[in-house]
C-alpha positions in Angstrom: -82.7 103.4 -25.1 -82.8 106.8 -22.9 -85.0 106.7 -19.9 -88.2 108.2 -20.2 -88.8 111.7 -18.9 -89.6 112.7 -16.1 -90.3 115.8 -13.5 -87.7 116.1 -10.3 -89.6 118.3 -7.8 -88.2 119.3 -4.6 -88.9 121.7 -1.4 -86.0 124.3 -2.8 -84.2 124.6 -6.1 -81.0 126.6 -5.8 -79.8 127.4 -9.7 -77.2 129.6 -8.1 -77.9 131.9 -11.4 -81.6 133.4 -10.0 -82.9 133.2 -6.6 -83.8 130.1 -4.8 -86.9 128.2 -5.8 -89.1 127.3 -3.2 -91.3 124.1 -4.6 -89.0 123.3 -7.6 -88.8 121.5 -10.6 -86.5 119.8 -13.2 -86.1 117.6 -16.2 -83.3 115.7 -17.3 -83.1 114.4 -20.6 -80.0 112.8 -22.2 -77.6 114.4 -19.4 -78.6 117.6 -19.7 -80.9 119.9 -18.0 -83.9 120.3 -20.1 -86.2 122.7 -17.6 -85.7 124.1 -14.7 -88.3 126.3 -12.3 -91.3 126.0 -10.2 -93.1 123.0 -9.9 -96.1 123.8 -11.6 -94.8 125.9 -14.3 -92.2 123.1 -14.9 -95.1 120.2 -15.1 -97.6 122.7 -17.2 -95.4 123.0 -20.1 -94.5 119.1 -19.9 -98.0 117.4 -19.3 -98.4 114.1 -18.9 -94.5 113.7 -17.9 -94.4 111.7 -14.7 -93.4 113.2 -11.2 -90.6 112.0 -9.3 -90.9 113.6 -5.8 -87.8 113.8 -3.7 -89.1 115.2 0.1 -86.6 116.6 2.2 -84.2 117.8 0.0 -83.0 120.6 -2.1 -81.2 120.8 -5.7 -78.1 122.2 -6.1 -75.5 122.5 -8.9 -72.4 120.1 -8.2 -69.3 121.7 -6.5 -65.9 123.1 -8.0 -62.8 122.6 -6.7 -60.7 124.8 -8.7 -57.5 124.2 -7.1 -55.7 121.2 -5.7 -52.5 119.4 -5.4 -53.4 115.3 -5.4 -49.9 114.3 -5.7 -49.1 115.9 -2.0 -52.5 114.1 -0.6 -49.2 111.1 1.2 -48.4 114.4 3.0 -51.3 114.9 5.1 -49.4 114.8 8.0 -47.9 117.9 7.7 -51.2 119.8 7.8 -51.3 117.8 11.6 -48.4 119.6 12.7 -48.5 123.0 14.1 -48.4 125.7 11.8 -44.7 126.5 10.0 -42.9 130.0 11.4 -43.2 130.7 8.0 -44.5 130.4 4.8 -40.5 129.6 3.8 -40.0 127.2 6.1 -42.7 125.5 5.1 -41.8 124.9 1.5 -38.7 123.8 3.0 -40.2 121.2 4.5 -42.8 120.3 2.0 -39.3 119.4 -0.2 -37.6 117.3 2.1 -40.9 115.6 2.5 -40.9 114.9 -0.7 -37.4 113.8 -1.0 -38.3 110.8 1.1 -39.9 109.6 -2.3 -36.6 108.9 -4.0 -35.4 105.6 -1.1 -38.2 103.8 -3.3 -39.8 105.2 -5.8 -41.9 102.3 -6.1 -43.2 101.6 -3.0 -43.6 105.4 -2.8 -45.4 105.8 -5.9 -48.2 103.3 -4.9 -48.5 105.1 -1.6 -49.2 108.5 -3.7 -51.2 106.9 -5.9 -53.4 105.4 -2.9 -53.7 108.1 -1.1 -54.8 110.6 -4.6 -57.3 107.6 -5.0 -58.7 108.2 -1.1 -58.7 112.3 -1.4 -60.7 111.9 -5.6 -63.3 109.4 -3.6 -63.8 111.8 -0.8 -64.3 114.6 -3.3 -66.8 113.0 -5.0 -68.9 111.6 -1.8 -69.0 115.6 -0.8 -70.5 116.4 -4.2 -67.3 118.1 -6.2 -67.7 117.6 -9.7 -65.3 118.9 -11.1 -61.9 119.7 -10.5 -58.5 121.4 -11.5 -55.2 119.2 -9.8 -51.8 120.8 -10.5 -48.8 118.3 -10.8 -45.3 118.0 -11.1 -45.1 113.8 -11.6 -47.7 113.2 -14.1 -50.0 111.2 -11.8 -53.4 113.0 -11.8 -53.3 112.1 -15.9 -53.4 108.6 -14.7 -56.6 109.2 -12.6 -59.1 109.9 -15.1 -61.4 106.6 -14.3 -61.2 107.2 -10.5 -63.6 110.6 -11.2 -66.9 110.1 -12.3 -66.6 114.1 -13.2 -64.4 116.9 -15.0 -60.7 116.2 -13.6 -58.4 118.5 -15.6 -54.6 118.0 -15.1 -52.4 120.4 -15.4 -48.5 119.6 -15.9 -46.6 122.5 -13.7 -43.1 123.8 -14.5 -41.2 125.2 -11.9 -37.6 126.3 -13.7 -36.6 130.1 -12.0 -32.9 130.3 -13.8 -32.6 132.0 -17.3 -30.2 129.0 -18.2 -32.3 126.3 -17.6 -35.1 128.4 -19.4 -34.5 126.5 -23.2 -34.4 123.1 -21.7 -37.8 123.9 -20.0 -39.1 125.3 -23.5 -37.9 122.2 -25.3 -39.7 119.7 -22.9 -42.9 122.1 -23.1 -42.8 122.3 -27.2 -43.0 118.3 -27.0 -46.0 118.2 -24.9 -49.2 117.0 -27.1 -51.9 119.9 -27.3 -54.4 117.7 -25.3 -52.1 118.6 -22.0 -52.9 121.0 -20.0 -49.6 123.1 -18.9 -48.9 125.9 -16.7 -46.4 127.7 -14.1 -46.1 127.3 -10.7 -45.1 131.2 -9.2 -43.3 134.4 -10.1 -41.0 133.3 -7.9 -40.7 129.5 -9.2 -40.8 130.2 -12.9 -38.6 132.3 -15.0 -40.5 134.8 -16.9 -39.8 133.7 -20.1 -40.6 130.2 -19.6 -44.1 131.7 -17.9 -44.9 134.0 -21.5 -43.9 130.6 -23.5 -46.8 128.7 -21.2 -48.7 131.2 -21.0 -48.2 131.7 -25.4 -49.0 128.0 -25.3 -52.1 128.1 -23.2 -53.7 130.8 -25.4 -53.4 129.7 -28.4 -55.1 126.1 -27.5 -57.9 127.7 -25.6 -56.2 126.5 -22.4 -57.0 128.0 -18.5 -53.6 129.2 -17.3 -53.4 128.8 -13.2 -50.4 130.0 -11.7 -50.1 130.7 -7.8 -49.6 134.6 -6.8 -49.2 136.5 -3.9 -50.0 133.6 -1.6 -47.2 135.3 0.7 -46.3 138.7 2.4 -42.6 137.0 1.3 -43.3 136.9 -2.7 -44.3 140.0 -2.4 -41.2 141.4 -0.3 -39.3 139.2 -3.1 -41.3 141.1 -6.1 -40.9 144.9 -4.6 -37.7 144.2 -3.5 -35.6 141.5 -5.1 -34.9 140.4 -1.4 -36.4 138.5 1.9 -36.5 135.6 3.3 -37.9 133.4 -0.6 -34.7 135.2 -2.1 -32.8 133.5 0.7 -34.1 130.3 0.0 -33.6 130.3 -3.8 -29.7 131.8 -3.1 -29.3 128.9 -1.0 -30.7 125.6 -3.1 -28.8 127.7 -6.1 -31.7 128.7 -8.0 -31.7 132.6 -7.6 -30.9 134.4 -11.0 -29.9 137.9 -10.9 -31.6 138.8 -14.2 -35.4 138.4 -12.9 -37.1 141.8 -13.7 -38.6 142.7 -9.9 -38.2 145.3 -7.8 -41.8 147.1 -9.9 -44.8 146.2 -7.7 -47.1 143.5 -6.6 -47.4 139.5 -8.2 -50.9 141.1 -10.4 -48.3 143.8 -11.7 -45.8 141.4 -12.6 -48.3 139.1 -14.7 -49.8 142.3 -15.9 -46.1 143.8 -17.2 -45.1 140.5 -18.7 -48.7 140.2 -20.6 -49.3 137.2 -18.6 -53.0 138.6 -17.1 -56.7 138.1 -19.8 -59.8 136.2 -19.1 -58.1 132.8 -19.4 -55.6 133.7 -16.6 -56.7 132.2 -13.0 -54.9 133.3 -9.8 -54.9 131.0 -7.0 -54.4 132.6 -3.6 -54.4 136.6 -4.3 -54.2 137.0 -0.4 -51.9 139.9 -0.7 -53.4 141.7 -3.4 -54.1 145.8 -3.3 -56.7 148.2 -5.4 -55.3 148.7 -7.7 -54.4 145.0 -8.5 -57.9 144.2 -8.2 -58.8 147.1 -10.6 -56.0 145.3 -13.3 -57.7 142.0 -12.3 -61.4 143.1 -13.5 -60.2 145.2 -15.9 -58.5 141.9 -17.9 -61.4 139.6 -16.5 -58.6 137.0 -15.0 -59.9 134.9 -12.6 -59.5 134.3 -9.3 -59.7 131.1 -6.6 -59.2 131.2 -2.9 -57.7 128.7 -0.8 -59.0 129.8 2.9 -57.9 126.8 4.6 -54.7 126.2 3.3 -54.2 130.1 3.9 -55.2 129.4 7.7 -53.3 126.8 8.1 -50.3 128.8 6.6 -51.0 131.8 8.6 -50.6 133.7 5.6 -53.8 136.5 6.1 -56.9 136.1 4.2 -57.9 137.3 0.5 -59.5 140.4 0.4 -63.0 138.8 -0.9 -65.3 141.7 -0.3 -62.8 143.9 -2.3 -62.6 141.5 -5.2 -66.8 141.5 -5.0 -67.1 144.9 -5.3 -65.3 145.0 -8.4 -67.6 142.2 -10.2 -65.1 139.5 -9.6 -66.5 136.3 -8.3 -63.5 134.2 -7.4 -63.6 130.0 -7.1 -62.7 128.0 -4.3 -60.0 125.3 -4.2 -59.1 123.1 -1.2 -55.4 123.0 -1.8 -53.7 120.1 -0.8 -53.2 117.6 2.0 -50.2 119.1 2.7 -51.6 122.4 3.9 -55.2 121.7 4.9 -56.2 119.1 7.4 -59.3 118.6 5.3 -60.4 119.0 1.6 -63.7 119.9 1.9 -65.2 122.7 -0.8 -68.1 122.9 2.2 -65.5 123.7 4.5 -64.0 126.6 3.1 -66.9 127.7 2.6 -67.8 127.7 6.7 -64.0 129.5 6.9 -64.8 132.0 4.5 -68.4 132.4 6.4 -66.4 132.8 9.6 -63.5 135.2 8.4 -65.6 137.3 6.7 -69.3 137.7 8.0 -70.5 140.1 5.7 -70.5 137.5 3.0 -74.0 136.1 1.9 -74.3 132.5 2.0 -75.6 133.3 -1.9 -71.8 134.8 -2.6 -70.0 131.4 -1.1 -72.7 129.6 -2.7 -72.1 131.1 -5.8 -68.0 130.7 -5.5 -68.6 127.0 -5.2 -70.6 126.7 -8.2 -70.7 129.1 -10.5 -66.8 130.6 -9.2 -65.4 127.8 -10.6 -67.5 127.1 -13.9 -66.3 130.2 -15.0 -62.2 130.1 -13.4 -62.1 126.4 -15.8 -63.8 127.8 -18.4 -66.8 125.0 -17.8 -69.5 127.7 -17.3 -71.7 126.7 -20.3 -71.8 123.4 -19.1 -71.2 123.2 -15.1 -71.5 126.1 -12.2 -75.7 126.6 -12.6 -79.0 125.1 -12.9 -80.0 126.4 -16.4 -81.5 124.7 -19.5 -79.0 122.7 -21.9 -76.0 122.5 -19.2 -75.0 119.3 -18.0 -77.2 117.5 -15.6 -74.8 117.3 -12.6 -77.5 118.3 -10.1 -76.9 117.0 -6.4 -79.8 116.1 -4.2 -78.8 117.3 -0.9 -81.1 116.4 2.5 -82.0 118.9 5.1 -81.5 118.1 8.4 -84.1 120.5 9.5 -87.3 122.4 8.0 -86.7 125.7 6.4 -88.9 128.6 5.9 -87.0 130.7 3.7 -84.5 131.1 1.3 -81.7 132.9 3.5 -82.6 129.5 5.9 -82.2 127.2 2.8 -78.8 128.5 2.4 -77.2 129.0 5.9 -78.2 125.5 6.8 -77.1 123.9 3.4 -73.7 125.6 4.1 -73.4 124.9 7.9 -74.6 121.4 7.5 -72.2 121.0 4.4 -70.4 117.9 3.9 -72.0 115.8 6.5 -75.0 115.9 4.7 -76.7 113.0 3.1 -76.4 113.7 -0.8 -76.3 112.0 -4.1 -76.2 112.8 -8.2 -79.6 112.8 -9.9 
C-alpha cells in the first residue's frame, strides 16, 4: 500500500533545472516526483493534501559520482604518500601494489571487497545516488546490493598489442548484453579493440567511458610516439609499433577512429585544447572531471571554463583512493572552486548533479528536481540561515560532506 500524498516544504529548494526556490515544496508519489515548485503554488494545486515541514533544510537532487574505481579502495595508503614525481611513476607504483594480491588471492580478495564496501557506504552517506565504476576484476558487479542507488559497473579492457586484440574481442563477444564494457585509454588499449568496444556500446545503447588527456606524458605519446609512457610500455613488453600515433591530441585520436559521439564519456580531459573542445561540443560527447585525483597526481587542471563556454556541462568523479585521499563529490566541488574562482556555486552544483546524469545517460531519471523524475531528493540541514540563493549555494558547497542529510 502506497503512503498518502504529502507536500514536503523546505525554506529552500534547488531544482538545478531552474533557479533556487525560496519556500519550496514538492510532492512524491510511488518513488517519483509528482510536483515541484513554490510552496504556495503546490498547496494550491493539491488541496487537502497534508503538509510536512522540513525547517532549516534545503532540497537538492542526489549527487552523482561519474567516475571511480572501487576495486582500488584498499590502496588508500598510496594517496597519503608524497605525490609521485610523474604520472608514469604513479602507474608503476600502482601496478606493483596490485601485484601483491597474487601472494594470497583469497585473503586479498576479502580485503579489497571490504574496502570497496566502506567506500560505497560513505558515498551513500554523502548523498550520492548514482555511481559509475570501472573494474578490471568484476568486483563491482558483486556489490550491487550494497548501494541504495544506481551502480553502473563497467568492465575495462586493456590490451595494447595488436597480437592480443583478437583474444580480447572474443572475450568481448562472450559478454552478456547486460554488461557494460569499455576501454581504458588510447595509450593502453589498441585502437582496433577500442573500435570493437565502442561498436558494442553503440549497438546496446551503452555509455562508453574512456580515460583521455589525463597527463602530458599521454599527449606526448599520442603526438610524437615517444616519451616516458613509451619507455614504460616498451620496458613491460607492451609496445606496438603499428599504433596510429603522431596525428594530434587525445580527443583528435578518438575522433579520427570513430570513437567520439554523444555516448562517449571522456574522463579527465586535463590536456585538451580549443579545437578539441570544439570537437567534443560538435559530437555531443560528455566530459567527467576528477579534480581531486588530478591535484594529487600533479597533472594540472582541466579547462573547465572553456568547456562551459562551449556549452559542455562536465560531470564530476572522485576517481579512486589510490590517487585521491578523500572520495567526496563535495570536496571535488570545493577543489574546483579554489582552482577556478570564476565558477559559480550554481555551476558546481549542476556538475555534481545534472552533469553526472547527462554523462551516464540517466538524465530522464536523475540530476534535477522535476516532475516524473525519481524522488532521489536530499534534505540537507544548513548550519546557518541564508538570505539569498547565492548564499544558500555557497554555504552548501563549503559545508559539504560534513552536513547532516537524509533521503526523503
